[in-house]
C-alpha positions, 0 to 999 in steps of 0.5 A, a space after each residue: 472446399 474439400 470435405 473431411 471425414 465424418 464426425 464419429 462418436 462411440 463408447 468403449 463397448 460399441 464401434 463409432 458411428 457417423 452422426 450427421 454425415 458430411 460436415 457443412 463447412 460453409 454453415 460452420 464458418 457462417 455461424 462463427 462469422 468467418 468467410 473463406 477465400 482463395 487468392 491466386 496471386 499469379 492471376 490476382 484472382 480472389 475467390 470468396 465463400 458464400 458469406 463473405 459479403 455479409 462478413 465484409 458488409 458489402 453488396 456483392 463479392 464481385 466487386 472484390 474478385 481480385 486482389 487489387 480490387 480488395 486492396 482498394 477497400 483497405 484503409 491506407 493508414 494500416 501498418 500491414 495488409 494481407 499483401 504485405 504479410 504474403 509478398 514481403 514474408 521473410 520465411 521460405 515455403 518448404 512445401 507445406 506453406 507459410 502461415 500468416 495472420 494480420 489485422 487491418 482496417 477496411 471501408 466498404 464505401 468511401 464514407 462508410 464506417 471502418 471495419 477491422 478485419 482479422 485475416 488468417 491464412 497460409 500462402 504457398 510458393 510456385 516453382 520460383 519460390 515466390 508466393 503463387 497462391 494463398 487461402 484463409 479466412 477473415 472475420 470482423 473484429 471491430 468490437 474486439 478492436 474497440 475494446 483493445 483500443 480502450 484498454 490501450 488508452 486506459 493503460 496510459 491515460 486516466 479515465 476520469 480526466 483524460 490526462 496521463 495516468 501514473 504509470 505513463 507519467 512515470 515513464 515520461 518523467 524518466 525520459 525527461 530526467 535523462 534528457 535533462 541530465 544529457 543536456 545539463 539542464 534542470 527539470 521540475 516535478 510538482 505534486 498537486 493535491 486537491 485539498 479537502 477532497 474527503 470533505 467534498 465527498 462527505 458534503 456533496 457525494 463522490 460524483 461531485 468530487 469527481 467533477 471537482 477533480 475533472 475541473 482541477 485537471 482542466 484548470 491545471 492544463 490551461 496554466 501549463 506551457 506547451 512542452 510540460 506534461 500533466 498526469 493524474 498521480 492518484 485519487 486527489 493528486 496530479 503530477 506536473 512535469 516541467 521540462 527545462 525549468 530552473 528552481 526559480 521558474 518552478 516557484 513561478 509555475 507553482 504559484 500560477 497553478 495555485 492561483 488557477 485552481 483557487 481563483 474561481 469556484 467550481 460549478 458542479 451539478 449541485 452548485 458552486 464548490 470552493 476548491 484549493 490545492 497544495 503543491 510540493 515540488 522538487 528540482 531534478 537532477 539537482 535534488 533528485 537523480 532517479 524517478 523514485 527520488 523525485 516522487 518520494 521527495 515531491 510527496 515529502 514536500 507536499 506533506 510539509 506544505 499541508 502541515 504548514 498551510 494548506 493551499 501553499 507550495 513547498 519546494 524540496 531543500 536538502 536537510 543534512 539532519 533529516 538525511 542523517 536521521 533516515 540513515 540512522 533509522 536504517 541502521 536501527 531497523 537492522 539492529 532490531 531485526 538482527 537482535 530478534 533473529 539472533 535471540 538477543 532480546 532479553 528481559 530485565 525484572 524490576 520488583 514491585 513490592 507491597 507498601 506495608 510488608 515490602 514483599 515482592 508482589 510481582 516483577 515488571 518485565 522490561 525489554 533489553 537488547 544485548 549488544 554483540 559485546 554483551 552490554 545492554 540497550 534499555 527499552 527507552 532507547 529502542 521503543 521510540 525508534 521501533 514505534 517509528 519504524 513499525 517494528 514494535 509489534 515484533 518486539 511485543 511478540 518476543 517479550 510476550 513469549 519470554 514473559 510467559 515462558 518465565 512464568 511457566 518455568 517459575 510458578 512462584 512469581 507473578 509478572 507484568 509486561 508492557 504492550 504498545 498501542 500498535 499491538 492492542 489491535 494486532 490480531 497476531 498478538 491476540 492469537 499468540 497470547 491465546 495460544 500461549 495461555 492455552 499451553 500454560 493455563 496456570 499463567 494467566 492469573 499471574 500475568 498483568 498486562 500494562 498499557 500506558 495512559 496515553 494509549 488508553 485515552 486515544 480511544 476509550 471505547 477501543 481500550 475498554 474492549 482491550 481491557 475486557 478481552 484481556 480480563 476474559 483470558 484471566 489476566 489483570 490489567 494495569 494503566 502505566 504512567 497514570 497522570 501523564 495524560 488527561 484521563 478523567 475519573 469517569 473514564 478510569 471507572 469505565 475502563 475497568 482496570 485492576 491496577 493504576 501505576 502513578 507516573 514516576 514524574 509526580 512521585 520522585 519529588 514528593 518530599 519537595 513539591 506540595 503540588 505533587 503530594 496533593 496530586 499523588 494523594 488524590 490519585 491514591 484516594 481515587 483508586 481506593 474509592 474505585 477499588 483499584 490498586 495503586 503502584 507508585 513508580 520511581 520511589 527514591 527514598 524512605 521519606 517518600 515511601 512513608 508518605 505513600 504508605 500513610 496515604 494507602 498506596 498498595 505497592 512501591 516500585 523504584 530505586 529504593 526497592 530495587 533496579 531492573 536486572 536480567 538476573 532473576 531475583 527469585 532464583 539467583 541465576 542469569 535470566 538468559 533463556 534460549 528462544 527460537 528466532 523470529 523471522 522479521 
């Protein structure tokens, strides 16, 4: 091959000088595993570089001194060869040659292993415009090709079971659905979940759980029809596509799979493991006309089957009430988000007074949403929906901002606000509380944070940490709706709260129910012994107030004292304050 200019090096202050003289192209190509060649197409002469035999794994390049001889080593299964790339090129040589690159498989001998070759070069045309000669380099890429093949395999198949993976299964499901629609037929999709896989992991280890998953895949495979498709959907779930399958046939197939999985124990390396599966299924296009609908409804029916009885099958059936509820959820979510961004989240203030002097001790801040027509939606209608839709955290953030802003603007009052269970562990809520209290350091001592008893008993240790952290900020803590749950006296002491608000369901009938009187009186006595202040909610009349006063209850709240209003009782002005929009 022709030489090139010497390699020159230099500095800004000195001229470049030759380092090693002429470059040895052969050594460079040999060091990187490439071999040069020149193919005279007009004479079919193929000339190779000195290291070609080593790269190709043959004894002597004399055996491949022509294009035809080299072609005899090319595996016939190749999609394209060098000959195809050069002779079938659609590009015209404009005088600088035409580049090509192709990968193909060679066998140096009939029974030898295949070698994958990357062939890069440029061909040049003769006077007639047809290829007359080409030159280039070859390199062995067997290892790279194997890796690419492995990646290509894993892009479509699950490495553990060898079955189709979720991505490829979804593609097959899309094609099956479209074929069914065109042919006016039905197809089915089953979502099969291995039961109690977490317990198997815990009892035997993850390796055994993988053995179980592999065994279940084989059992499902043996129970399938020839045209059906099996794939691993997720960790413990498989998807089965049933082509040309009626709803009745889906039921039969599901029962066949259930029996096939549970019929015998799975023999693993640590011994036998009992396995069952639960299945949810859907018929398409009858009950689902898109892949998304098929997958979501199969998951829905699987969840219902698990809730009903593990090891069973549940088929999707349309439910008008369920669909109506989902549409209502969408509308409710939009209303809540719009209200947040339109600054229509308001506070209503309900007074809590001392039992003896009837002076306001603090105000409970209750959330309201103002409709476009100015009417108000109470929190009782919004909070359950917001909790179900995961939006309650945003509402808690806004209520926190409004309450602290009001406390900062009115240093003569104290106030309480309710925090949902979701916000007690929300780092963003804590960060916002910290930032607001740092900006208004005089507010903390006048702020009471309320959590419900049901939230408190969910995890006593977590709640205790929440109480401690809030009190470290300088705020007080109250348990709301106390008596609705089952908090023991010992847990009440352990929590270290400042105030207990007795559930109004026990207070509203004090004058008529001996059981309620005994219960409320016991709670007030308990609070007195533990040094905890008590608030009686839903106080309706003076008779109840007198009983509560005689038992030592500290505070009263309810219709007798005053209803919640967005008017600020301490200022006589509307409690409307412009606040920045929150992006939801």
